N, CA, C and O of each residue as an XYZ file, in Angstrom:
328
protein
N       0.852     -1.175      0.000
C       0.000      0.000      0.000
C       0.898      1.239      0.000
O       1.868      1.312      0.755
N       0.572      2.191     -0.837
C       1.391      3.392     -0.915
C       0.849      4.491      0.008
O      -0.261      4.395      0.531
N       1.656      5.527      0.190
C       1.293      6.611      1.109
C       0.053      7.374      0.660
O      -0.732      7.826      1.493
N      -0.129      7.521     -0.646
C      -1.311      8.230     -1.143
C      -2.570      7.473     -0.739
O      -3.540      8.084     -0.290
N      -2.567      6.165     -0.891
C      -3.732      5.349     -0.520
C      -4.018      5.468      0.970
O      -5.170      5.630      1.373
N      -2.973      5.388      1.789
C      -3.155      5.492      3.241
C      -3.679      6.877      3.604
O      -4.568      7.001      4.446
N      -3.140      7.911      2.982
C      -3.589      9.277      3.255
C      -5.070      9.441      2.921
O      -5.818     10.043      3.690
N      -5.491      8.909      1.781
C      -6.899      9.002      1.378
C      -7.783      8.267      2.387
O      -8.839      8.772      2.769
N      -7.361      7.093      2.813
C      -8.165      6.322      3.756
C      -8.257      7.021      5.122
O      -9.332      7.065      5.721
N      -7.151      7.559      5.608
C      -7.171      8.287      6.886
C      -8.051      9.527      6.752
O      -8.786      9.865      7.680
N      -7.986     10.194      5.630
C      -8.838     11.360      5.391
C     -10.311     10.978      5.476
O     -11.108     11.695      6.082
N     -10.667      9.871      4.880
C     -12.063      9.399      4.943
C     -12.481      9.075      6.369
O     -13.592      9.400      6.787
N     -11.588      8.435      7.111
C     -11.901      8.117      8.512
C     -12.120      9.400      9.301
O     -13.067      9.493     10.082
N     -11.259     10.384      9.107
C     -11.412     11.657      9.822
C     -12.721     12.345      9.452
O     -13.383     12.926     10.312
N     -13.097     12.281      8.175
C     -14.382     12.854      7.758
C     -15.537     12.167      8.478
O     -16.474     12.821      8.936
N     -15.460     10.863      8.572
C     -16.533     10.107      9.225
C     -16.586     10.373     10.729
O     -17.662     10.344     11.327
N     -15.434     10.631     11.338
C     -15.408     10.875     12.777
C     -16.146     12.153     13.156
O     -16.485     12.352     14.322
N     -16.395     13.016     12.178
C     -17.203     14.210     12.434
C     -18.669     13.840     12.645
O     -19.447     14.626     13.185
N     -19.031     12.645     12.216
C     -20.419     12.172     12.331
C     -20.433     10.826     13.066
O     -20.734      9.797     12.461
N     -20.113     10.826     14.349
C     -20.002      9.565     15.077
C     -21.317      8.783     15.152
O     -21.314      7.584     15.432
N     -22.430      9.458     14.904
C     -23.716      8.758     14.934
C     -23.817      7.724     13.806
O     -24.682      6.849     13.843
N     -22.941      7.823     12.811
C     -22.929      6.859     11.716
C     -22.182      5.576     12.084
O     -22.226      4.593     11.345
N     -21.502      5.591     13.221
C     -20.690      4.456     13.647
C     -21.402      3.614     14.693
O     -22.123      4.133     15.544
N     -21.192      2.329     14.616
C     -21.503      1.443     15.739
C     -20.349      1.642     16.732
O     -19.261      2.044     16.320
N     -20.554      1.372     18.021
C     -19.468      1.575     18.992
C     -18.171      0.838     18.620
O     -17.079      1.377     18.795
N     -18.294     -0.378     18.115
C     -17.081     -1.127     17.763
C     -16.390     -0.521     16.535
O     -15.168     -0.605     16.409
N     -17.163      0.085     15.636
C     -16.579      0.732     14.465
C     -15.815      1.995     14.866
O     -14.752      2.284     14.316
N     -16.355      2.738     15.816
C     -15.694      3.936     16.322
C     -14.361      3.550     16.971
O     -13.342      4.208     16.762
N     -14.388      2.493     17.749
C     -13.166      2.011     18.398
C     -12.134      1.581     17.354
O     -10.944      1.857     17.504
N     -12.588      0.907     16.301
C     -11.694      0.469     15.228
C     -11.100      1.663     14.490
O      -9.909      1.666     14.181
N     -11.908      2.666     14.208
C     -11.418      3.868     13.525
C     -10.329      4.547     14.352
O      -9.303      4.962     13.815
N     -10.553      4.656     15.637
C      -9.552      5.261     16.521
C      -8.280      4.413     16.561
O      -7.171      4.947     16.570
N      -8.445      3.111     16.586
C      -7.297      2.203     16.622
C      -6.463      2.333     15.341
O      -5.234      2.321     15.396
N      -7.132      2.457     14.193
C      -6.418      2.629     12.923
C      -5.566      3.890     12.961
O      -4.399      3.867     12.571
N      -6.141      4.978     13.425
C      -5.386      6.233     13.516
C      -4.201      6.070     14.457
O      -3.105      6.548     14.165
N      -4.413      5.403     15.574
C      -3.346      5.175     16.546
C      -2.232      4.314     15.952
O      -1.052      4.595     16.158
N      -2.604      3.270     15.217
C      -1.593      2.395     14.601
C      -0.749      3.170     13.602
O       0.476      3.048     13.595
N      -1.394      3.963     12.761
C      -0.648      4.758     11.780
C       0.249      5.758     12.504
O       1.393      5.963     12.099
N      -0.251      6.377     13.559
C       0.519      7.382     14.297
C       1.769      6.789     14.933
O       2.764      7.488     15.124
N       1.721      5.520     15.256
C       2.851      4.875     15.924
C       3.724      4.066     14.957
O       4.669      3.394     15.370
N       3.396      4.142     13.684
C       4.129      3.372     12.682
C       5.167      4.242     11.974
O       5.276      5.443     12.221
N       5.907      3.610     11.108
C       6.907      4.327     10.315
C       6.237      5.330      9.367
O       6.884      6.268      8.901
N       4.959      5.138      9.084
C       4.228      6.033      8.193
C       3.572      7.208      8.878
O       2.727      7.880      8.287
N       3.951      7.467     10.123
C       3.305      8.532     10.891
C       3.412      9.908     10.246
O       2.598     10.787     10.531
N       4.388     10.102      9.397
C       4.570     11.393      8.748
C       3.384     11.823      7.908
O       3.171     13.018      7.706
N       2.598     10.854      7.409
C       1.444     11.231      6.589
C       0.415     11.998      7.389
O      -0.379     12.748      6.822
N       0.419     11.820      8.708
C      -0.566     12.511      9.542
C      -0.257     13.991      9.694
O      -1.085     14.752     10.195
N       0.929     14.403      9.264
C       1.250     15.826      9.297
C       0.958     16.495      7.952
O       1.256     17.674      7.757
N       0.376     15.735      7.034
C      -0.096     16.300      5.770
C      -1.021     17.471      6.087
O      -1.845     17.378      6.997
N      -0.892     18.575      5.345
C      -1.666     19.790      5.648
C      -3.161     19.525      5.745
O      -3.813     19.989      6.680
N      -3.706     18.789      4.794
C      -5.148     18.521      4.796
C      -5.550     17.698      6.028
O      -6.546     17.998      6.686
N      -4.771     16.671      6.325
C      -5.100     15.831      7.485
C      -4.947     16.616      8.784
O      -5.766     16.478      9.692
N      -3.903     17.437      8.877
C      -3.698     18.241     10.085
C      -4.858     19.210     10.301
O      -5.292     19.419     11.433
N      -5.361     19.806      9.209
C      -6.523     20.708      9.327
C      -7.758     19.942      9.798
O      -8.520     20.440     10.627
N      -7.958     18.737      9.275
C      -9.113     17.931      9.687
C      -9.009     17.553     11.162
O     -10.002     17.578     11.889
N      -7.814     17.209     11.590
C      -7.605     16.850     12.996
C      -7.883     18.062     13.886
O      -8.552     17.938     14.912
N      -7.374     19.225     13.498
C      -7.616     20.449     14.269
C      -9.107     20.774     14.313
O      -9.629     21.166     15.356
N      -9.789     20.610     13.180
C     -11.233     20.883     13.134
C     -11.984     19.928     14.056
O     -12.890     20.339     14.782
N     -11.607     18.660     14.023
C     -12.256     17.687     14.907
C     -12.040     18.050     16.373
O     -12.973     17.990     17.174
N     -10.821     18.423     16.722
C     -10.537     18.777     18.118
C     -11.309     20.008     18.570
O     -11.520     20.201     19.767
N     -11.732     20.844     17.623
C     -12.508     22.035     17.950
C     -14.001     21.785     18.114
O     -14.743     22.677     18.525
N     -14.440     20.570     17.790
C     -15.871     20.267     17.908
C     -16.247     20.080     19.374
O     -15.616     19.289     20.076
N     -17.265     20.796     19.843
C     -17.632     20.699     21.263
C     -18.206     19.338     21.663
O     -18.072     18.931     22.817
N     -18.838     18.635     20.735
C     -19.478     17.367     21.088
C     -18.720     16.159     20.539
O     -19.317     15.119     20.262
N     -17.414     16.300     20.384
C     -16.598     15.202     19.879
C     -16.577     14.063     20.892
O     -16.389     14.285     22.088
N     -16.771     12.857     20.403
C     -16.762     11.679     21.276
C     -15.465     11.641     22.085
O     -14.395     11.974     21.577
N     -15.576     11.234     23.336
C     -14.423     11.203     24.233
C     -13.299     10.334     23.661
O     -12.137     10.740     23.678
N     -13.630      9.158     23.162
C     -12.617      8.243     22.627
C     -11.881      8.861     21.433
O     -10.672      8.685     21.284
N     -12.609      9.575     20.598
C     -12.006     10.227     19.435
C     -11.081     11.347     19.904
O      -9.962     11.477     19.407
N     -11.537     12.151     20.852
C     -10.723     13.258     21.366
C      -9.423     12.725     21.976
O      -8.353     13.283     21.732
N      -9.506     11.665     22.755
C      -8.309     11.080     23.374
C      -7.339     10.590     22.302
O      -6.131     10.803     22.408
N      -7.867      9.936     21.276
C      -7.020      9.445     20.185
C      -6.305     10.592     19.493
O      -5.102     10.516     19.245
N      -7.041     11.658     19.179
C      -6.451     12.781     18.451
C      -5.466     13.571     19.305
O      -4.444     14.036     18.798
N      -5.756     13.727     20.574
C      -4.819     14.419     21.461
C      -3.548     13.584     21.611
O      -2.444     14.129     21.617
N      -3.700     12.272     21.731
C      -2.522     11.391     21.812
C      -1.708     11.482     20.532
O      -0.478     11.478     20.567
N      -2.392     11.564     19.416
C      -1.729     11.679     18.122
C      -0.897     12.952     18.065
O       0.261     12.916     17.647
N      -1.466     14.063     18.477
C      -0.717     15.321     18.398
C       0.462     15.319     19.351
O       1.450     16.013     19.108
N       0.381     14.556     20.427
C       1.505     14.445     21.367
C       2.682     13.709     20.719
O       3.831     13.904     21.116
N       2.396     12.865     19.724
C       3.452     12.121     19.047
C       4.153     12.941     17.978
O       5.251     12.589     17.545
N       3.522     14.043     17.545
C       4.120     14.863     16.496
C       5.374     15.534     17.009
O       5.429     15.984     18.154
N       6.350     15.595     16.180
C       7.625     16.242     16.532
C       7.618     17.643     15.939
O       7.930     17.836     14.765
N       7.258     18.613     16.766
C       7.147     19.988     16.268
C       8.497     20.600     16.170
O       8.623     21.758     15.770
């Protein structure tokens, strides 16, 4: 799998996380786990892509963001090397 494919898939997951009502609880957990796995992998650099970073920032700004999603995204930003 190439980086473009992974970036597109992560982008789709982030878009869906804006609408958690579309997820079953186990699907939400899986989506968060996927983001966590990518963040801790050698491919973590794709998460600093401008578009993905904007989506992550937008999600973190949502007042009703699911707790599990917020924890995942905050943990992700802690892994970034600024």
